[in-house]
N, C-alpha and C positions, 0 to 999 in steps of 0.2 A: 423681175423688172421688165424683161423683154416682151412678155405677153401683153402688158399694159400699154406698150408703145408700138404695138404691131401696126404695120402698113403705113407708118408715118415717119420712119426713122431710117437713116442710111446705116449701112453695115459698119462704117467707120465709127459712128456714134455708139453703136453697141459695144465696140471694142473699148472705147474710152470709158463707158459706164462700167464695164466689167473690171477694168483696171482700177478705177476709183473705188468701186465697192469692195474689191478683194484686198486692196492695199491700205485703204484708209478707214472705211466704214466697218467692215466685218471684223477685223482684228480688235477694234475697240470694243465692240459689242461682245465678242468672245471673252475678252478680259473681264468685262463687267460681270458676266454670268458664270464663267467656269474657272476663273482664276481665284485662288484663295484670298487674294487681295482685292477682288472685285466688290463693288458696293452692293450689287444684287446678291452675290454669293453670301456676303456677310449678313444680309437681311434674311437669309434662309430660303431664297427663291430656288426652286428645283425645275430645271428644264432638261428633261432626259435626253432629248436628241434634237434640240434646236427649234422648237416651236416658236420661241420668241426671237432667238438669234437669227434664224434663217427666214422664217415666214413673216413675222411681224416687220422685220427690217426690210425685207424684199418687197412685201406688199405695200408698205408705206412709201418706199422709194418709187415703186411703180405708180402709185396714186399721184404723187407729186409730179412725176414725168407726164402722166396723162393730162393733168390739169394744165401744165405748161404748153404741151403740144397742141391743145385744142382738139375738138372732135374731127373725125374724118368727114370728107365731103359727102353729104347725103345721109349722115347718121341720124340727124334730127330734122324734122320737117321745118322748113323756113317760116311757115306761117303759124303753125300751132305749137312748134317746139317739142312735139311728141317724138319719141324715138322710133326710127324705122328699123325693121328687121333686115339684117345683112347676114343671111344664113351661111353656114359653112358649105363647102363644095362636095364633101364626101363623108357622110356620117358613119359609114362602115369603117373607114380608116380611122376616123376620130374615136370610135368606140373601141377598136382594136388597140389604138395607142393608149387609151385610158386604162384598159385592162392590163396592158403590159406595165403601165406605171403602177397600178395596184399591186401587181405581182412583185415588182422591184421594190415596193415600199417595205416589204418584209426584210429585204437586205438592208434597207435604209434604217430600220428601227431595231429589228431583232439582233443584228450584229453589233449593236452598241453595247451589248453585254460583254463584248471583247473575248468571249470564250464560251465553249459548250461543255467543258470538262468540270469536274468537281461540282456537279449539280447545277451548274449555270445554265444548262439546257432547259431546266425548269423555268428559269426566268425568261429565257428567249422564247419558249413556247407560250408563256403567258402574254408576253408582249405581242406575239403574233395574233393571239386570240383577241386581245383588246383592239388591235389595229383592224382586224376583220369586222368586229362588231361596230366600231365607230363608223367605218366606211359604208358598210351595208345599211345601217340605220339612217345615216345621213342621206344616202341615195334615195331611199324610200320616202323619207320625210320631205325632201326637196321636191320630188315629183308630185307628191300628194298636195303640198301647199300650192305649188304652181297650178295644178289642176283645179284646186278650189278657187283660185283667183281668176283663171282664164277659161275654165271649162275645157282645157286641152292638155294632153300629155306632151311634155317637151323633153325630148331625149337629151338635148344639150344641157338643160337644167339638171337632169338626173346625173349626167356624167360629171358635171362640175360639183354637184352635191356630193357625189362619191369622193371626189378629191378634197372637198371641204372636210368630210369626216376623217379622212386620212391625216389632214393637217391638224385637226383637233387632237388626234391620237398621239401626235409626235411628242408633245411635252409630257403627257400624263400616262402613257401606255405602261410604264413601270409601276405606277402608283395606285391605280384604281382597280376595283373589282369588276368582273364581267357585267354585273347588273348596272354598275355605274357607267360603264362604257356605252351601254344602250342610251342612257340619259345624255351623255356627252355627245353621241352621234345625233340624237334628236335635236339638241340645242344647236349643234353645228349646222344641221340642215336649215333650221329657222334663221340662224344668223346669216347664212349664205344668201338665201332668198331675200331677206330683208335688206342686207347690204347691197345686193345687186339692184334692187328696186330703188334704194336711196341714191346710188350713184347715177342711175338713169334720170331720176327726178332732178338731180343737180346738174344734169346735162354734161356729165363727164363721160367721155368715150373710153371705156376700158374693154377692148375687144374680147379678152379671155377672162373677164371678171376676176382679175388677179387681186385687186384690192379687197373685194368681198371675200374671196377664198383665203388668201394668205394673211392679210391684215386683220380681217374680221374674225376668221376662225382660228388663226394663230394666237389671237388674244384670248 
């Protein structure tokens, strides 16, 4: 949520949003999906590690917040309405942060097996492979699609494409084969770039593309 509201929100508001999300919104969604009494659970929906509960809910909330807050000053041209680039200040640090996040994603997904004994390490290793494939393929796909559209390679799009692939893997990394993970990552890259372009076309200012990444690819 915080990424979609960046540069327009006071710290106190972030605290309020965190409390509301963690005490009211998130527990209800967890009950729906992971409780044996939840309606999604009874429908047979499987969400291995929160692709729907965490990413769709967070991305949706972030999108609503971005719409309410309106764009940052100078984000869209006053005359044409076209988006202006507001590039990050240090892409080296951004890249390092994304690779740290990629590394930590293995702890985020593979540890959901809850053990490595009694052959569970086989499950954990498969989850790690699926996560790697989804992230890597989505990174390549998003960069290639962006280059096709603009004739330029965009590092930011590639980094966010990587994150999109990791988000795609969150729900299904226990369920799919490696070949299917390549397809999932490819679709994730397309969904991210398409969602990003759609948000800009609607003149919604989402500084970190949270809605395209988490809402779009979480779905």
